[in-house]
Steps between C-alpha positions, in 0.01 A plus 500: 500500500845665501367799306223548755750489789731756336223737399320455834816582696565810289139613528508450878818705526351785292181493708697512829707794370183684400344443842818624671515812280136568585573463872797739479285757318225460761749560784637809322153646438393429858811670641445804277139526615595466868771766463259738327232444767757560774616821331141625471444423867821680603408801285187576702516822701504328840745218412878460480725295268546249785122444497519431126783249545303321772189495279705360211644224721151409621364481145791286382456266799134455404566457127826304488733322741631710794858470369412736216443789745847495659647793305248787484605865518296819469635853463359841421678654203463771235423407138467783246445748782220299662516324837441127454525190715702218347462145630770257383466123540785256434395135502636167380430409139295177505661225293363173637152565630524785751862414583762731360874520446732783596353714219282789613193664352472871584177696446388849603175682557449878505225732621466878532510624859183663630546812707235608752 
């Protein structure tokens, strides 16, 4: 009986840690995808970086909690001589469910700018 309790508690702890790691990876992948989609949207010929940031915020609001879309920035920059739009998202790192500590997770998305 004692062996079962000890092993069961350890197994439950390992399972909870695995679920939490999976959730953190899901949040990271979702933020990367939203940033990339926002950058592609901002890179269109008739759009601005502000449009891409708004699109990124909307996608994050739909995919995750609205608190993850608080720090979104989009700028047009030059990378290797090419004009690109960079969308940067800084969000809390989820530790207990979707709640997060002071630690931040920062992801970026890039897209080449279309010119008319």
